[in-house]
Phi, psi and omega in degrees: 000124182285159187298322181294316180296320177302314180298316181299312183295319182290326187263352182292145175295140185208161171247154174239125189241002180218085179220120175271117188298325177294335179279001175260006185282102183285152180307322180299318180287325175303314180294319180297316180290324177300317179293316181298323186258002179067036180263121178287140177247153180278000185244135185285341184206167176301317181296321179294321178292317180297323178295334180286349179283042182244061183271164186241352177202180184299318184292318180293328173295313183299326180301313181283331177300313181290327176295318178298323182292347184295343181277351182274105186236333187235161181307319182296329178298317180291325176297310184297318178299314183290320179298321179296317177296314184296327176295319178291321178298317179299318179296333179270010178066033172281123179270329184214140177221144177244107195265126173279143169219152187244085184300327183296332177299332186257319180296331178295339179262007178090008177280127179298137182299330178297324178293322179297304186293315183295321180295314180294314183296321181296321177295321177297317181295331182273356185265153173286341181277131174297128184213135175230166188244142175235117181281126181252139173270141177276118189284346176281349174265175186280162174294328177299319178295322177296317177300317180296321178294317178300313180300318180293331183275341188300329174298345180249023186305330181285354185254359174220150188255347185195180176231154178224182182222119182221193185082198189304119185276311185296129181088357179229073185293159182305324184300342177300337186241024184298318184289318182290327176291324176298320179294319180295325177295319177299328181279356178081018179276146172291150185234128174223164177203143170290131178197144177072033171259282170273329182283164184282170176305330179302330178291326177294314180300318180294322178297324178287312189277327186256323179266343180058045181290158180258353181202145178254125177272125191077259177076009187293340181276004179300330184294346176288348182233105186299315181296319179296318179300315178299318181297314181299320178295314183293328180274357183054039179281117184286149173244130177262092186274142183232087190302308183296323176300316182298326178283315183299323182265010172064030168294322169231146181284326182221150181300328180296344178266355183297148186260020180305315180296319178297324177298314179295318180296333179279002178082018182273149179276072179278144176232162180247132186214173187255343177068267180233077195298327180294324184275330181261005172058051176180120174280189194298319180297324178297326177292317177299312183298316180300317180292314183290332178286331187258340185243155179283064179258142182231198185300317180298323179293320178300314179300314181295317181295321177297316179295317180302322185298323178277321180300326183275355182284170177261023175292153171301149186304322181298323179287321174303312182300322179298313181290322178297323177294323178296319178298311181298320179295321179298313183283339178300332179291344181248023178062036174240125182242000000 
């Protein structure tokens, strides 16, 4: 990757649409919050905890992810975690981000849902980066639990724009949550779901047909189904792709095998995101750099990915247009229109 392209990719305006805020919790902050809240940790040092981030699949990652979240007990903890992520996003030239959060991870430990939502939302309000929230249901839990979480969150409805579906994919197909997504649709919430990461293309189809999602999180396995790929392209259904996550969780063994370029070549609205950056050791710019260093991606691809990131967002059209104009103006300096 030449130095100029590296500079362009790192500095271009971009949106991030697939970031789990709990997955931005760095070991240093975990230790600081553990000390502040008197939470004992199983690791003697920051380095020992960071060394434990050597998982081999989605479930082993989730195990340590939930252990790390145990230090989040008070509204200020959620504020501090979110503020730290937003500072990194700003440094990566992220103009807008749509942040996932997992209330069930915290309410199961007795943390009031209001403390979770208010802490995250307050940090967003204090940031220079445009940021909105998407409440995610944990798919390894029951739909009844998801309904209870939705009901508990409704007093804070003005603080989140949509709902998502995350956690262990295999064995928990989208149809498990068809009724609660129908309810969220009635409430006017945006709908997204993780599908086609560890799970098969059939999970993507179910998320589209049964959950009526507006965006697919991950979705990289869609290429295994030609008809599904054509459909996603024709519907302009965006995919929130997370390259470093895909390598760390062995969706692909090496970045050079990643299918980001094939997704773009198939006419799909692919975007680049960081997923759980503290655990996968890379915020959004690191994901772009890793992909561009390993794949035959060039200036036109950078321009397209930047545009896709805003086009796929849930911003009002006037705001999308403003950011898209900023992207075009940025790339005009490099003879890309």
